[in-house]
ZAMARPA-746615 format. One record per residue (C-alpha): residue number from 0; residue in one letter; x, y, z. Coordinates in steps of 0.5 Angstrom, whole numbers, plus 500, padded with zeros to 3 digits. Example, Ala and Ser with C-alpha at 12.3 -4.5 7.8 and 13.67 -1.06 7.14 Angstrom:
(0; 'A'; (525; 491; 516))
(1; 'S'; (527; 498; 514))
***
This chain:
(0; 'M'; (578; 534; 491))
(1; 'K'; (580; 541; 492))
(2; 'K'; (584; 543; 498))
(3; 'N'; (583; 549; 502))
(4; 'I'; (590; 551; 502))
(5; 'I'; (592; 557; 506))
(6; 'A'; (599; 560; 507))
(7; 'G'; (602; 565; 512))
(8; 'L'; (608; 570; 511))
(9; 'D'; (611; 573; 517))
(10; 'L'; (616; 578; 516))
(11; 'G'; (621; 579; 522))
(12; 'T'; (627; 583; 523))
(13; 'T'; (631; 577; 524))
(14; 'K'; (628; 572; 519))
(15; 'V'; (622; 571; 514))
(16; 'C'; (618; 565; 516))
(17; 'A'; (613; 562; 510))
(18; 'V'; (608; 556; 512))
(19; 'I'; (603; 553; 507))
(20; 'A'; (597; 549; 511))
(21; 'E'; (591; 545; 509))
(22; 'K'; (585; 547; 513))
(23; 'T'; (581; 540; 513))
(24; 'D'; (573; 539; 513))
(25; 'D'; (573; 538; 521))
(26; 'N'; (577; 545; 522))
(27; 'R'; (584; 542; 523))
(28; 'I'; (590; 545; 520))
(29; 'D'; (595; 541; 517))
(30; 'I'; (602; 544; 516))
(31; 'L'; (604; 542; 509))
(32; 'G'; (611; 546; 508))
(33; 'F'; (615; 551; 512))
(34; 'G'; (621; 555; 510))
(35; 'V'; (625; 560; 514))
(36; 'A'; (630; 565; 511))
(37; 'P'; (635; 570; 514))
(38; 'S'; (632; 577; 514))
(39; 'E'; (636; 583; 512))
(40; 'G'; (631; 588; 509))
(41; 'L'; (627; 590; 515))
(42; 'H'; (628; 594; 521))
(43; 'K'; (623; 594; 527))
(44; 'G'; (617; 591; 523))
(45; 'L'; (618; 596; 517))
(46; 'V'; (621; 594; 510))
(47; 'A'; (628; 598; 510))
(48; 'N'; (630; 594; 503))
(49; 'I'; (625; 592; 498))
(50; 'G'; (630; 588; 494))
(51; 'K'; (633; 584; 500))
(52; 'T'; (626; 583; 503))
(53; 'A'; (623; 580; 497))
(54; 'E'; (629; 575; 496))
(55; 'A'; (628; 573; 503))
(56; 'I'; (621; 572; 502))
(57; 'K'; (623; 568; 495))
(58; 'E'; (627; 563; 499))
(59; 'A'; (623; 562; 505))
(60; 'V'; (617; 561; 500))
(61; 'S'; (621; 556; 496))
(62; 'I'; (623; 552; 501))
(63; 'A'; (616; 551; 504))
(64; 'S'; (613; 550; 497))
(65; 'N'; (618; 545; 495))
(66; 'R'; (617; 541; 502))
(67; 'A'; (609; 542; 501))
(68; 'G'; (609; 540; 493))
(69; 'I'; (605; 546; 492))
(70; 'Q'; (606; 552; 489))
(71; 'I'; (602; 558; 492))
(72; 'S'; (600; 565; 490))
(73; 'L'; (596; 568; 495))
(74; 'V'; (599; 569; 503))
(75; 'N'; (596; 572; 509))
(76; 'V'; (602; 577; 511))
(77; 'G'; (603; 579; 519))
(78; 'V'; (603; 587; 520))
(79; 'A'; (607; 590; 526))
(80; 'G'; (611; 596; 527))
(81; 'E'; (611; 603; 531))
(82; 'H'; (606; 606; 525))
(83; 'I'; (600; 602; 528))
(84; 'T'; (595; 606; 531))
(85; 'S'; (588; 606; 532))
(86; 'I'; (582; 610; 534))
(87; 'R'; (575; 608; 537))
(88; 'H'; (569; 610; 534))
(89; 'R'; (561; 609; 535))
(90; 'N'; (556; 608; 530))
(91; 'Y'; (549; 605; 528))
(92; 'V'; (544; 603; 523))
(93; 'T'; (537; 603; 523))
(94; 'I'; (533; 596; 521))
(95; 'T'; (529; 597; 516))
(96; 'S'; (526; 590; 514))
(97; 'E'; (519; 588; 516))
(98; 'E'; (521; 583; 521))
(99; 'K'; (526; 588; 524))
(100; 'E'; (531; 582; 525))
(101; 'I'; (538; 583; 524))
(102; 'T'; (542; 580; 519))
(103; 'K'; (549; 579; 516))
(104; 'S'; (547; 585; 511))
(105; 'D'; (546; 590; 517))
(106; 'L'; (553; 588; 520))
(107; 'D'; (556; 589; 513))
(108; 'R'; (552; 596; 513))
(109; 'L'; (555; 598; 520))
(110; 'E'; (562; 596; 517))
(111; 'S'; (561; 600; 511))
(112; 'D'; (559; 606; 515))
(113; 'V'; (565; 606; 519))
(114; 'R'; (569; 606; 512))
(115; 'T'; (567; 613; 511))
(116; 'I'; (570; 616; 517))
(117; 'R'; (575; 621; 516))
(118; 'I'; (582; 619; 517))
(119; 'P'; (589; 622; 516))
(120; 'S'; (591; 622; 509))
(121; 'D'; (597; 617; 510))
(122; 'R'; (593; 612; 514))
(123; 'Q'; (589; 606; 511))
(124; 'I'; (584; 602; 515))
(125; 'L'; (587; 595; 517))
(126; 'H'; (582; 592; 521))
(127; 'I'; (575; 594; 524))
(128; 'I'; (574; 591; 530))
(129; 'P'; (567; 591; 534))
(130; 'E'; (568; 591; 541))
(131; 'E'; (561; 591; 543))
(132; 'F'; (554; 591; 540))
(133; 'S'; (547; 594; 542))
(134; 'V'; (540; 593; 540))
(135; 'D'; (535; 598; 542))
(136; 'H'; (540; 601; 547))
(137; 'Q'; (541; 594; 550))
(138; 'G'; (548; 593; 551))
(139; 'G'; (553; 588; 552))
(140; 'I'; (551; 584; 546))
(141; 'E'; (557; 580; 542))
(142; 'N'; (553; 577; 536))
(143; 'P'; (547; 581; 534))
(144; 'I'; (545; 576; 528))
(145; 'G'; (538; 574; 529))
(146; 'M'; (536; 579; 534))
(147; 'S'; (530; 583; 533))
(148; 'G'; (530; 591; 534))
(149; 'S'; (530; 598; 530))
(150; 'R'; (537; 600; 532))
(151; 'L'; (543; 596; 531))
(152; 'E'; (549; 600; 534))
(153; 'A'; (557; 598; 535))
(154; 'T'; (563; 601; 539))
(155; 'N'; (569; 599; 534))
(156; 'H'; (576; 599; 535))
(157; 'I'; (579; 602; 528))
(158; 'V'; (586; 599; 527))
(159; 'L'; (590; 604; 522))
(160; 'A'; (597; 603; 519))
(161; 'S'; (601; 607; 515))
(162; 'I'; (600; 607; 507))
(163; 'P'; (607; 607; 505))
(164; 'A'; (609; 602; 510))
(165; 'I'; (603; 597; 507))
(166; 'Q'; (605; 599; 500))
(167; 'N'; (612; 597; 502))
(168; 'I'; (610; 590; 504))
(169; 'K'; (606; 589; 498))
(170; 'K'; (611; 591; 493))
(171; 'S'; (616; 586; 497))
(172; 'V'; (611; 581; 496))
(173; 'E'; (609; 582; 489))
(174; 'R'; (617; 582; 487))
(175; 'A'; (617; 575; 490))
(176; 'G'; (612; 573; 485))
(177; 'L'; (606; 573; 490))
(178; 'Q'; (600; 577; 492))
(179; 'V'; (597; 579; 499))
(180; 'Q'; (591; 576; 501))
(181; 'D'; (590; 579; 507))
(182; 'Y'; (594; 583; 512))
(183; 'I'; (593; 581; 519))
(184; 'L'; (596; 585; 526))
(185; 'Q'; (601; 580; 528))
(186; 'P'; (599; 581; 536))
(187; 'I'; (592; 578; 533))
(188; 'A'; (596; 572; 529))
(189; 'S'; (600; 570; 535))
(190; 'S'; (595; 570; 540))
(191; 'S'; (590; 566; 536))
(192; 'S'; (596; 561; 536))
(193; 'V'; (598; 560; 543))
(194; 'L'; (593; 563; 548))
(195; 'E'; (587; 558; 551))
(196; 'E'; (580; 560; 551))
(197; 'S'; (580; 560; 558))
(198; 'E'; (586; 564; 559))
(199; 'K'; (582; 570; 554))
(200; 'D'; (576; 569; 559))
(201; 'L'; (579; 570; 565))
(202; 'G'; (584; 575; 563))
(203; 'V'; (591; 574; 560))
(204; 'A'; (597; 578; 558))
(205; 'L'; (601; 576; 552))
(206; 'I'; (608; 578; 551))
(207; 'D'; (611; 577; 544))
(208; 'I'; (618; 578; 544))
(209; 'G'; (621; 579; 537))
(210; 'G'; (627; 581; 534))
(211; 'G'; (625; 588; 533))
(212; 'T'; (619; 589; 536))
(213; 'T'; (615; 587; 542))
(214; 'D'; (608; 586; 542))
(215; 'I'; (603; 586; 548))
(216; 'A'; (596; 584; 548))
(217; 'I'; (591; 584; 554))
(218; 'F'; (585; 579; 554))
(219; 'H'; (579; 579; 558))
(220; 'K'; (572; 576; 558))
(221; 'K'; (575; 573; 551))
(222; 'A'; (576; 580; 548))
(223; 'I'; (583; 583; 546))
(224; 'K'; (582; 589; 551))
(225; 'H'; (589; 593; 549))
(226; 'T'; (595; 592; 545))
(227; 'K'; (602; 596; 545))
(228; 'V'; (608; 595; 540))
(229; 'I'; (614; 597; 543))
(230; 'G'; (621; 598; 539))
(231; 'V'; (625; 594; 543))
(232; 'A'; (626; 587; 543))
(233; 'G'; (631; 581; 542))
(234; 'N'; (636; 585; 538))
(235; 'Q'; (637; 590; 543))
(236; 'V'; (639; 585; 548))
(237; 'T'; (644; 583; 543))
(238; 'N'; (646; 590; 541))
(239; 'D'; (647; 591; 549))
(240; 'I'; (652; 585; 549))
(241; 'R'; (656; 587; 543))
(242; 'E'; (657; 594; 546))
(243; 'S'; (659; 592; 553))
(244; 'L'; (663; 586; 551))
(245; 'G'; (666; 589; 545))
(246; 'V'; (664; 583; 540))
(247; 'I'; (661; 583; 533))
(248; 'T'; (654; 582; 532))
(249; 'E'; (654; 575; 530))
(250; 'E'; (658; 573; 536))
(251; 'A'; (654; 577; 541))
(252; 'E'; (648; 573; 538))
(253; 'I'; (651; 566; 539))
(254; 'L'; (653; 568; 546))
(255; 'K'; (646; 570; 548))
(256; 'R'; (643; 564; 545))
(257; 'D'; (648; 559; 548))
(258; 'Y'; (650; 562; 554))
(259; 'G'; (645; 567; 556))
(260; 'Y'; (640; 568; 562))
(261; 'A'; (635; 573; 563))
(262; 'T'; (636; 573; 571))
(263; 'E'; (642; 570; 575))
(264; 'S'; (637; 566; 579))
(265; 'A'; (636; 561; 573))
(266; 'I'; (644; 560; 572))
(267; 'I'; (645; 552; 573))
(268; 'R'; (652; 552; 573))
(269; 'E'; (657; 558; 574))
(270; 'E'; (662; 557; 568))
(271; 'D'; (667; 562; 564))
(272; 'I'; (665; 564; 557))
(273; 'L'; (670; 565; 551))
(274; 'I'; (670; 571; 548))
(275; 'K'; (674; 572; 542))
(276; 'G'; (679; 577; 541))
(277; 'V'; (678; 583; 535))
(278; 'G'; (684; 586; 532))
(279; 'A'; (689; 587; 537))
(280; 'R'; (685; 584; 543))
(281; 'G'; (686; 577; 544))
(282; 'N'; (681; 572; 547))
(283; 'T'; (679; 572; 554))
(284; 'K'; (674; 569; 558))
(285; 'I'; (668; 572; 563))
(286; 'P'; (664; 569; 568))
(287; 'V'; (657; 567; 565))
(288; 'S'; (654; 572; 571))
(289; 'L'; (657; 578; 568))
(290; 'L'; (654; 576; 561))
(291; 'T'; (647; 575; 565))
(292; 'Q'; (647; 582; 568))
(293; 'V'; (648; 585; 561))
(294; 'I'; (642; 581; 559))
(295; 'S'; (638; 581; 565))
(296; 'L'; (638; 589; 566))
(297; 'R'; (635; 590; 559))
(298; 'M'; (630; 584; 560))
(299; 'R'; (628; 587; 567))
(300; 'E'; (627; 594; 564))
(301; 'L'; (623; 591; 558))
(302; 'F'; (618; 587; 563))
(303; 'S'; (618; 593; 568))
(304; 'L'; (615; 597; 562))
(305; 'V'; (610; 592; 560))
(306; 'D'; (608; 592; 568))
(307; 'N'; (607; 599; 568))
(308; 'E'; (603; 599; 561))
(309; 'L'; (598; 594; 565))
(310; 'R'; (597; 598; 571))
(311; 'S'; (596; 605; 567))
(312; 'A'; (591; 601; 562))
(313; 'G'; (588; 599; 568))
(314; 'F'; (588; 591; 567))
(315; 'K'; (594; 589; 572))
(316; 'N'; (588; 587; 577))
(317; 'K'; (584; 583; 571))
(318; 'I'; (590; 579; 569))
(319; 'K'; (588; 573; 573))
(320; 'A'; (591; 567; 568))
(321; 'G'; (597; 571; 568))
(322; 'I'; (603; 572; 563))
(323; 'V'; (604; 568; 557))
(324; 'L'; (611; 569; 553))
(325; 'T'; (612; 568; 546))
(326; 'G'; (616; 570; 540))
(327; 'G'; (624; 568; 539))
(328; 'G'; (626; 572; 545))
(329; 'S'; (622; 568; 550))
(330; 'L'; (627; 562; 549))
(331; 'L'; (632; 566; 553))
(332; 'K'; (633; 561; 559))
(333; 'G'; (630; 564; 565))
(334; 'C'; (625; 569; 561))
(335; 'S'; (619; 566; 565))
(336; 'E'; (623; 566; 572))
(337; 'L'; (624; 574; 571))
(338; 'A'; (617; 575; 568))
(339; 'E'; (614; 572; 574))
(340; 'E'; (619; 576; 579))
(341; 'V'; (617; 583; 575))
(342; 'F'; (610; 582; 574))
(343; 'G'; (608; 578; 581))
(344; 'L'; (604; 573; 576))
(345; 'P'; (604; 566; 574))
(346; 'T'; (608; 566; 567))
(347; 'R'; (608; 560; 562))
(348; 'I'; (612; 560; 555))
(349; 'G'; (606; 560; 549))
(350; 'V'; (607; 555; 543))
(351; 'P'; (603; 554; 537))
(352; 'Q'; (597; 550; 539))
(353; 'E'; (591; 546; 536))
(354; 'L'; (596; 544; 529))
(355; 'G'; (594; 538; 526))
(356; 'S'; (599; 533; 522))
(357; 'G'; (604; 534; 517))
(358; 'L'; (610; 538; 519))
(359; 'S'; (606; 541; 525))
(360; 'N'; (612; 539; 530))
(361; 'E'; (617; 544; 526))
(362; 'I'; (613; 550; 528))
(363; 'E'; (611; 548; 535))
(364; 'S'; (616; 553; 538))
(365; 'P'; (615; 560; 541))
(366; 'E'; (619; 564; 535))
(367; 'F'; (613; 561; 530))
(368; 'A'; (607; 564; 534))
(369; 'T'; (606; 569; 529))
(370; 'V'; (606; 565; 523))
(371; 'A'; (602; 559; 526))
(372; 'G'; (597; 564; 527))
(373; 'L'; (597; 567; 520))
(374; 'I'; (595; 561; 517))
(375; 'R'; (588; 561; 521))
(376; 'G'; (586; 567; 517))
(377; 'V'; (583; 574; 519))
(378; 'P'; (578; 573; 524))
(379; 'G'; (573; 578; 521))
(380; 'G'; (572; 583; 526))
(381; 'R'; (565; 580; 527))
(382; 'S'; (567; 578; 535))
(383; 'S'; (568; 582; 541))
(384; 'E'; (574; 577; 541))
(385; 'Y'; (578; 581; 537))
(386; 'Q'; (578; 588; 540))
(387; 'T'; (584; 591; 540))
(388; 'L'; (587; 598; 541))
(389; 'I'; (594; 600; 539))
(390; 'K'; (599; 604; 542))
(391; 'T'; (607; 605; 541))
(392; 'K'; (613; 607; 545))
(393; 'K'; (620; 608; 543))
(394; 'I'; (625; 606; 549))
(395; 'K'; (632; 609; 550))
(396; 'G'; (636; 605; 555))
(397; 'K'; (644; 606; 553))
(398; 'G'; (645; 609; 559))
(399; 'K'; (642; 604; 563))
(400; 'I'; (648; 599; 562))
(401; 'S'; (654; 604; 563))
(402; 'F'; (656; 602; 569))
(403; 'L'; (656; 595; 567))
(404; 'A'; (660; 597; 561))
(405; 'K'; (665; 600; 566))
(406; 'R'; (665; 594; 570))
(407; 'I'; (667; 590; 564))
(408; 'Q'; (672; 594; 562))
(409; 'Q'; (675; 594; 569))
(410; 'F'; (675; 586; 568))
(411; 'F'; (679; 586; 562))
(412; 'D'; (684; 591; 564))
(413; 'E'; (685; 587; 570))
(414; 'L'; (687; 581; 566))
***
């Protein structure tokens, strides 16, 4: 019996994840193989080195394939980065059949019409996502198939991606011996794996904190209403630690992972941390609270920026189900506590849901939210559940930690 095999590939700034799954007849997803490889060829969601990216893809896919006992050739690939933009477009088609009944072919005509619009020459359409349908000017329709009418109209969010960015992903995947089956916007993939339908209906904000970017997706009435990609995430926190404490990047990452807290109120026990010496400087120790202050400042800035975005987009008062944090950055101890403080809303950590048997337990972690969503496939843009509006913004915050850097230097001078 032929298996329905699906493979997902998450190209992250810090790691590349590959997963191979089988979709069963009862719509369950069983994880057959899973692999992770260090990523050195990407920067903030963009391919910076095709060769290194291809090697990381090969390694991750090889691990997953060996564990699954299956060789794959097609993968769904997640797309993120500050090159993502969108436009809003409204179009219509006339129903010409004698019965005046709307069919799937009419929706296909709507989509084909959208693809004829003029877009910048360096952009390509990534998703066409209907926000709402209208039949004979009756709005608020989620699925018009089967309805009768003379005019079918749709309001669409059209997600655009940089052609060079997509081509570089394609080249990296092909150099690794694979083909891209579909490109899927990463916030859509993450949300499909960690959010509950009741949350999407009531109103929820998903914050996916990766290594190079943080993705925000706002849902209300079961639809994505707004998303944004921010070019600051876990790596920026690591860099703050590196610059403030004068340690190498690898050591800063270890300090963050093993001793870091997002807020001082989450510290369980105050203790001293050994800081390895570099060059002529010997080993020394600092209190956990000092490390936490460095981390907390950046995380508070990030959450404050998100909070401002929720307010300016007009959705802060519609998020009745609260905040869901996911991605590797959400594993930072005290992250949900700080989020609750900044947003004034209940917060939980989102992990991949509704996975079947096999190796599912290995990806039941926030850091694998995107790759777990990629194996669910492309939503298809046929439901208002997948509306999206992409904006981007860079954050500069070097001056924010200057006073802490001075305090830390003062601490070292007093030793």
